[in-house]
N, C-alpha and C positions, 0 to 999 in steps of 0.2 A: 612857381607849380615846375616840376621837373613834370620832361616827358622819355619815355625808353625807347629808345627805337626798335624796341619788340613791341607791337597790336598790344598782343596783353596787356605791359604796366602800360597803357595808355590812356587818360584820364577820359573818362564817360563818358562826360559832359559834351566835350566836343566832339564824343566820337558821334554822339547824337545830332548832332547841330551839322556834323558830317552830314549825314544821313538827310534831316529836316534841307538841310540848303539845295542835296542833289534833286526830291523832292521838288522844290522851289524850281529846280533850271527844266525838269522836264513840264512841271504846270506853266512854263514861260510859252516854253517852244508847242504845247499844247495851242497854243491860244495866237503864236506865232507866223508857226508850222500851216493854221486847218486854214481854206479860201472860204471863208463863209463871203455872208450873202445876206448882208444887212439890208434887203431892199423892204424895209415894211415891216422894219424894226424899231422898240423906243430906243429916243438919244440916251436914256438913260443903262439899258438893259445890252449896246449896244458900248457904251462906255466901260461896262465892268467889263464885258466879254473881253475890253482892248484891255483893259487895267489887269488882268493876269500872267501880264505877259511881266511884269512889277519882277517877277516872279525870276525868270531868267536870268537878268540880270542879278538880283539881289545875291543870288541863291552860286553865281562867281563871286562877285564881294567877297560870303563868307569863307571863301573855299579857298582863295584865295589868302582874308586877312587868320586863318585858321593856318597858314600852311606860313606866308611869315612873321608870324608867332614862334616859328620856333625855328627857321630856320635864320632869321634876321639875329641870330644869339650862336649863330658858327664864326669859327672863328677858320676855318679851311682856308688856306692862297690857292686856293684851285677847283675847278667845279668840280664834281661827287659825281664821277664817274660809269657809278654802280647804278647813282637812277637815273642818269641819264639810259645807258643799257637797261635797263628796267623799264620804261617807260617807251622807248622807241620798241618795245618787243611788243608790248600790250598794240600800242596803238597800231603798229603793223599788223598784229594774230586779228583785230577787229576789225579792220581795211581790209585785210585777207577775206572775210570770213563772210560778210560784207555782202561783199564782190561775186564771191562764191554762190552765195546761196540768190542770192538776185538774179546771179545769167540764168546756174543748172535748177535749179528747184523752183522760181516764179514767175522762170523762162521774163525778165525782166530785160529790153534790148539797152544797155547800155551806148551812149555816144563814146564816144574819141576823151572827152573832155573829164566824167564816170570815170573811168576806164583807168589814166593819165593820176586820177586820183585817189581812186585807189590802191596803186600801182606804188604812189607815194606821199603819202597820207600829213605828212608833216609840213613838206615843201609845199605843195599845190593848192594850201586850204582845204584840206575833208575837214578836217576838226581847228577850227582857229585856238582855245582854248587850249588845246595840249598843243601845239607850236609854241604859243601865246606860254606856257607852262614852260617848255624844254627850253627854252629861253631862257628866261626867268632862275631857269637850274641854273644853269651857265654865268648869267651874271651877276647869284647870291654873290661868290667870293670878295667882288668888286663895292655892288652895292652898300651890303655886308660891313667893307673896309666902310665906306663914305657915313652908313649909317652911322656907327660910333664915335668916329669923328663930330660931329656933326652935335655943337649945345642947344637947347633943347629952344633959346629963342632961332637960333635957325632952322630949324626942321622945323617948328611949329607957321616962320616963317614961307618955307616951302613949300609945307602942305597947300598953307590958307593960299597963294599963288597960283600952283596948279589946280585949287578946286574953284578960284576965281575964274579962272582963263574956263578954266571948266563950266560952267554958270554960262557964261558967255554967249560960249558955243552952240550950247543946249538951249540959248532962248534965239537967237539970230540964226542958228543954221550952219551959221559958219565949222567949219572943221580945221584952222589952219598944222596945228601940230597932232591932228590927229586919234585926240583923246576919246573920239565920240566911234571910231573905228573899233569894229570887231579884232584889235591887233596885239601886239607885244606893249604897249603903251599906255594903256588904258590900267596895265597886268600892274607891272614899273607902281608907278602911281599909288598904285593898293596896296603894292608890296613892303615901299615907302608908307604908308598910312599903319599898315603893322608893323612892322619892327615901333613906328611911332607909339604902338600902343603897347608895346612892351617891353621899349626901353624908359621910359617914362609911368608903368601900371599904376606905382605907386600914387599918382595922384588924382585918375581916374575914382576911386575910391570915395573922394573927399564927395560924389554927384550918385544927391539922391536914387533910387532905385524910379523910384516914383519919377524921376526927369527923363530916365530911360523913357519908359514906355510910352507916357506923352510925345514923343517928338518919333517915336516910334509908328504912334496913332498919327500924329500932324503927319510926317513922312510918309504914310500908306495913304494918307486920307490927301491927299496935295497932289501924289500921281495923280489918281482918280477929276479929281476937281481939274486938273489939268486940263486930263482926257474930255469930259463933261466938254471942256469951256472950247477947245481948240472945237471938237465936233458939232459946237451950236454953231461955231464960229462957221465952217467948212459948212453947217445947214444953211446958215442964212445968209454968209456972202459967200461964196466959194469960188473966186475970182480972188476973193486974197490968200483960202485957207484952200490949195491945190490933193485935195488927196487927205483921206483918214489914214494915213502913216505917217503925215503930222502928229495924232494926238498923244503920237504916243515919244515926243520930242525930249522929253525929260526923263527919261528912264534908261537910255544908258546908264552902262555901271556905273561913271563918275558924274551923272546929275549929284547936284545936290539932297532928295530925299533919296537915290541909295545907297552912298553914302556917309548919311546919318542913323538914315536903320540900319543898314549892315552894322555902322559900331556901335549903335547902340546894342542891339540885340546882342552883337561878343559880347561886351564887355558884359552885360549879363547871363549872360552863362559861366564868364571866366568868373563870377561873382559867388557860383555854387559847388557845394560843396565835392573837391573834389575825390571822385571812386571808381571804384572800378568792374565791370560786369561783361563778360565776358562771352554772354552771347552775344549783346550790342558790336562787344566790339569787333566780333568778327564777323557783321553782317556788311561791318562801316567798314570791312575792308575791299570789298565791293562797289561801291559805291559811284569810283570813275568808271568802272566797267563799264556802269549803268547808259555813264557821258559819250561813247564811244561806241555803245552796239544806236540811243536812239536819236541820233547824228551823226547818220556812218549815209555813205550814198544811199545805201539801201532805202535807210529811212525819208529821206527825204522823198525818195522816187515811187516810192510804197506805202511807208508805215502811215501815212497822218491822214492822205487824201483818198489812196485806194481799198486800205483796209479797216480804219475805224469814222474816215467818213463822219465824222462827228458836222463835220458843214452842210450838211444836208437833210438838218431835223429840222427845217426850216416847218412854219416860226419858228422861233427859239424862243424860249421860255426860260424862266430861272432855273428851270430847272439843266441847263446848259451846265453850273455851278457846278452840280455834285456829280455830273457828265464828267467832264476834268477834271476832279477830285480822285474817281476811282480812277480814270484812267491814266492818269499818275502815278496812281498808288499800284494799279499792276505790273505797269513799266517797273516802276522802281525792284518791286520784291523778287521780277522773277528776273529780270537785267540786273543784280544781286543774288540770284539762284545762277549764272549761267557765269556770273566772273567767280563766286567762288567753283566749281566747276575747272576753269580753266585752271582757276590756281591750282589745282589739284591733280591735274592731269600735267602741270612745269614739272610739278615738285613729282610726279610716275618720272620723268622725259630723262629729268636730276637721279634721280638714283638711277637711271635705269643705265646713264654713264658711267655713277664711278662702281657700275657695279664694272660695268666689262669694259671701261678704260686703262690701261697698262698702270699700274703705280709709277708712275715718269715725272718730267718735269714737266712734257706737257700735260697733265692727266691736274697735275697741278695751278697748272697753268686759266684751263679751262675752270675747274672749281674756284679759280679767286675769280675769273671773269662775270661767270654766271652766276654767283651765290648771291643770294635772296630778289634771283631771276623773275619768286612769283608771289612776294611781299605785295 
């Protein structure tokens, strides 16, 4: 399947998956960022609320697989400077916007650490995924060279070895090579997986769709049962399991459940007949802005526990899942709308510069540097 660089020519199946992935990320953050009070809550409901966090990492996995599926075919010998500039500009815009709104509109008294994170978002860990993706764009030419040289046997062995290490780390709670942390390491693993799917895509057509659906159900169910079991051990033998945070130990991006679920979902979407839906593709352009908005210093300080306050709706009932879906959908749509407005403003600034800048070498360089800034 070919994909033009222009959004209007993108396969709408994968653009729809991009939107779904961002919805899952927001849903996961609803679960992980809310201050829950589980006293008096049934064990099954506790595990269910914790289970929503699966979306956070599953969405990240799908995002990376989509990117890797296309980027891994590039034969560029150097990093794409336009992509890096576009990413840096978007991240910096939202980081400063969130800080300004928080400081001067909501009157939030940010500490020195939050101020530094706002002004240096890519280096201070404000957006771990944006930083990791920036690194992936830099490393892509070299990873792609490696991908092209690997044989099927060597490539399969590499991924199986990394998956085995990740499974062991999830099980014992170790983090020897950093695969369980929010760093570039798991994103490189996922990039290699996306490149593997693309390089040998004809092989996956032999897998029945029923098996892929079954793999998704088993993986999502496995995460819920792991939470339920670990929560039970925590309640009955607290000296063995310290805290409910252990209940999500099989939820990292590189856990076997997440890898299987993401790969199966991705393969199912690849099997759909390619088609073009302009409104859908247009909306998908704003998905990364949703991530930058709802994971900013403002979101951590205010959004989840001062504005939404889902954790205060105690005692919890199954209705909390409907609230999670509704809140995540509203944030998704609102964030997309904001980013599409941002893109329009960027295009307006570009147009203004074209009008007032002299037709000289300086203008040519500026146009070259900022081309596709709003994409």
